[in-house]
N, C-alpha and C positions, 0 to 999 in steps of 0.2 A: 381155584374156582372151576377151572376147566380141565377135564381129565385128558391127558395127552392121547390116550388110546381112542377116545371119542373124536378128538380132533383129527387124528390120522384117518379114521373111518370116514369123517365128514369130507376130508380132502379127497379121498379116493372116490367117493360117490360124485363129488363135484366135478372131478376131472374126467370121469368116465361116463357120467350121467347115466349110471346103471348100478343098481344094487347087486345084481348078479356078478357083474365084472368087478366091482369093488371087493365083494366077498372072495372071488378067485384070487385078486391081487394080494389081499391080506391074509389068505389062508383061514378064513372065518366062514361060519355058516351064514347064509343070507339072513336068518332070523337074528343073528347076533349083530350084523351090520344095522338092520332095522332098529334094534334095541338101542345101539349106540347113538344113532341119529336122533331117536325120540328122546333119549335122556339129555342129549345136548340141547335139543329144542326146549325141553322142560327147564334146563338150567338158564337158558337165554330168555325164556318167555316169548320166543319168537318162532314163527314158522320159517324154516331154512330152505325147504324144498316144496315145490308143488309137484304131485305125482298122481298118475292114474295107471291103468293096466299097461299102457304102452310108452309113456314118456315120463322123464324125470327132468325138471328144470329148477334152477336156482331162483329163489325170490330175491327181492332187493336186500333183505336182511342177510340172505345167504351169500350174496355177492359181497356184502361188507364183512362177513365172517371169514371169507377167504383170506383176506389180508391179515386179519388178527391171528387166525389159526396158524398161518405159515410162520408169522414172527414169533408166536408163542413156542412153536415146536423148534424153531432155530435156536432160541435162547435155552430151551430145555436141553437140546443136544450139546450146546456149548458148556453149560453147567455140568452135565453128566461127564463129558470128556475132561473137564478141568478137575473135578473132585475124584474121579477114578484114576487119574494120572495116565490115561491111555494116550500114547503119542503114535499116530500113524506115520509110517515113513516108507520110502522105497519108490519105485517107478510105477506110474499108472498110465496106461495107454488107453485114452478114451476116444471113441469115434462118434461123431454126431453127424446126422445127415444134412444135406444142403437145405432142407425144409426149415431148419432152425437158424439160419443166417441172420434173419431179420427179427428174431424174437429176443426175449430177455434172458436167454440161456447164459449170457455173459455174467449177469448178476449172480446166478447160482454158482457158477464156476469161481467168480471172484470171492464169494463168501466161503466156498470150500477151501480155496487157497489160503485165505485168512485164518480159518479154523485149523488147517492142517498144513502148516508151512513146510514140514519135512517131507511131504509127498511131492515127487517130481511128476507133475501132470503134463503129459504130451497129448495135445489135441489134434485129431485128424478130421477134417470136414471133407465128406465125399458123398457120392450117391448111396442110397440105402442098400442097393443090391451089392455094390462093391464093399460096403462095410460088413455085410453078412459074410462075404467071401473071406475077408481078412480076418474076421473073428474065428471062422471055421478053420483057418490056416494058422491060428495061434499068434497072429500078429497085432491082436488088440485084446484088452482085458475087459472092456466094457463098451457097449454100443447102444446109442439111442437112435432109432431108426424106424421106418415103416416095417410092419410085419409082412413077411413074404406070404402070399396067399396059400401056399402049400406047406407052410412051416408053422406048427401050432406053438412053438416055443416063444417065450418072451413074457416079461412082466408088464401089463399094460399101463401105460402113462395116461393116455386118454384115447377116446374113440371118436371118430369124426367121419364125415362124408367127403368124398371126392366130388368136385364140381368143375364145370368148364368155365374158365374165365378169360377175359380179353379186355381190349380198350372199349371204352363206353361208345365210341362212335363206330365201332366195327360192325359191319353188316355182312352176313354169310349168304352167298348165292346158293340156293338149294340144288341147283342144276350142275354145280362145280364141286370138285373134291374138297373136303374140309382141310384148310390150311393148318398144320399142326406145328406147335412150338413144344419141343420135347428134349428131355435129357437123352444122352446116348445110352445104349444097353450097357449094364443090366438094370437101368432105372425101372423101378416098380410101377410109378405112375404112368411112365411111357407104356409099359406092357399092358396095364389095365385099360388105358385109353385106346390102344390099338385093338384089343380084344373086344372092347364094347362096340367100336365102329364096325369091325368085321362081323360081329354077331348080328348087327342090325342092317348089314348089307349097305353101309354108307361108305362111299369112296373117300379117300383121303390122300394127302400128300404132305411131306415133311417140308415145312417153310423155314424152319430154323432148328438146329441142334446145338446144344451147349451144355457142358458139364457144370456151369456155374448158374446158380439161381439168378444172380443179378444180370447175367447175359439173357436168360429167358425173359426176365421182366422187361428189359430194355426192348427186346423183339416185340413182346406183347404190347407194350405201350406205343410202339411204332405202328401198331396195327397190322403186323405181318400175319397174324393168326390167333388161334386159341390154344390154351394149355390146360391140362388136368391138374387140379391143385386142391389142397385141403381147404375145406370151407372156413375153418377157423384161423387160417393163415394167409388170407387174401392180401396181397401187397397193396400199398397206397397207389392210386392211379389206375387200378384194374377193378373190374366189376364182374359179376356172374353173367354168363351169357344167358339171355332170356329164353324161356321154354319154347317160344315161337320159332326159334332157330331150328328146332327139331333134332338136337343132338341127343344121343342116348344117355340114359342113366349110367353113372360110373360106379355106383356102389359105395360101400363103406371102407374105411381104412383104420387100422390100429397103429398107433405109435407105441413102441415097446422098448424096454431095456433087456438086453441080453448079456449074460456074463460069459467070459471066456473059459477055457479048460482049466485055468489055474485058479479057480474060484476059491479053493481052500488055502491058498498061499497068502504071503503078506500082500501081494497085489490084490488078492481077493478081498482082504479086510478093507483096503483103501477103496476098492471098487464098490463094496457093499455100502460104505459110508457116502460115496458120491451118488450111488443109485438112491440111497434114502433121501439125500438132499434134493435130488431131482423129482422124486415122488412128492416130497413135502411141498416143493415149489412149482409143481407141474402146471399150475394155472397160469404162471408167467409165460409158459411156452406158447400159448395160443392167445396172448394179449400183447399187442404191438407196444413199442416204446412209447 
């Protein structure tokens, strides 16, 4: 009843909230993406997106379709692998940024291990900047991380905004430097936060540095300061800093998949399979447990 190619297109649009970015991810023309979505809406008899010239949003029926589409594609992939007899094997070095520690990425990895038991999956959790460096050095085969501002590479998993977050009771004194809770260099969100404050002439000081997301969250919950964070991944117990605090806009961020130099090897086949699983299940990454 549901065409897998249309479901993949639907997921790409739902995860990026952009027909243009979905077309780029899938290697399709934007008109083809629109056609796939329209045909899927015709099949379901429901409107899956509300859209105008500037924004794309999921409807309630679109939110429901997310789970169905993901499960249909998972079963489709399992059936294809079973009947074609393809057995992926070998070592796959996968790097995921600290941003995904509190998401349901574990579910995607668990399903991948179940479907491909002969792949030796090695997981590295690090700062996005560090993962980019390790990938470029040939030490990782696949990376899921923030896109570096100066680097156009990467297959977009989803698009989001960076926002300031902190404890609900936190009050910032406009006459004192902004207390920052940050990752150490080469953290991408750290660099964007400092650039935004410098650009707007706002004084700042580092109140806490940690390479662990849990460490940053603990400091923020204790009211030590504010941190730049993805809007779709705000941890429990923290809230967006209100606009009256006068903090500058942080801009947008893309979370992307990048393949290592051995993309055409056996590791490349396994990396491609895991990349597809992440793309199909990408909505889990910005929905908490």
